[in-house]
N, C-alpha and C positions, 0 to 999 in steps of 0.2 A: 885883300882880294878873297872872296868867299869860294868855298869848294863844295860841290854836290856829291862828291865822292864819299860813299859810305865806308866806314872803317870796317875791315874784315880781318878774320883770323883763318889760318889754314888748318885743315883737318886731313890727316892721312890715316888710311886703315889698309891692312892687308886682307884681301878676300880671295876666295877661291875663283878659279877661272869660270867655273859654273855659275857662281853667284854674279860675277861680272857680266856674263852673257845674259843672265836673267834680268839684271838691272837695265842693261843696255837695250834689251828687247822691250821691257816695260816702258822705258823712257821714250822709245821710238813709237810705241802704240799710242802714247799721249802727245806725241809730237813736241817733245820737250828735250832739252839737253839732259845728259846723264847727271850733270851737276845740279841743274834745277830739280830734276826728279828726286834725287838723293837728298837734297837739302830740305825739300818740301816734306818727303816721307819721314826724315828724322825729326823735323820740327813738329809734325803732328804727333808722332810717337812720344816725344818729350813732353809735349802739352798734355796728352792723355796720362802719362805717368805722373805728372804733377797734379792734375785734377784728381786722380784716384787717390793719391797720397793725402790731398787736402780733405777729400770726403771722408777718408778713414780717420784722419786726425780730428776733424770736426765731430765726427760721430763719437769718437772716444770722449771728447770734451763734453758733448751733449749727455753722454751716459753718466759721466761724473756729476754734472749739474743735476740731472734727474735724481740720482741716488741721493745727493746732498739735500735736495728738496724733500725727499721722503724721510730721510733721517732727521732733518731739522726743518719742519715745515714753517712757513711764515705765520705769524699771528693773523687770525681772521680780522678783517676790517669791519667797520660798522656796517658798510654797505653789504658785505657778504653775510653778516649775521642777520640783517634785515631780510635779505633775499631767502636765507635758509628758513627763517621763521615764517615767512610768507608761503613758501613752498610747503612747509610742514602743515600749516593751517589749511591749505587748499587740499592737500592729500588726505588730511585727517577728516575733513568734512564730507568726503565722498562716500 
């Protein structure tokens, strides 16, 4: 027999009465339950944190690759040499 019930985990947090009232009010304004409002807000915040971390990590990796390319540039290919020579001839003839 298959089940459509999603596996869940419980999360508990102690918050101030003021924050509780704020969350309850915000959920009510969006016509959502507090649980739905909080889960959605936490999920969005977690996704943003992960994305920002990935952007920073990739940015550092790109910096390392760029520095490595400057310190140890690849050898010019035949096509690059031909393009350079062609450009040089065109610029010199002007």
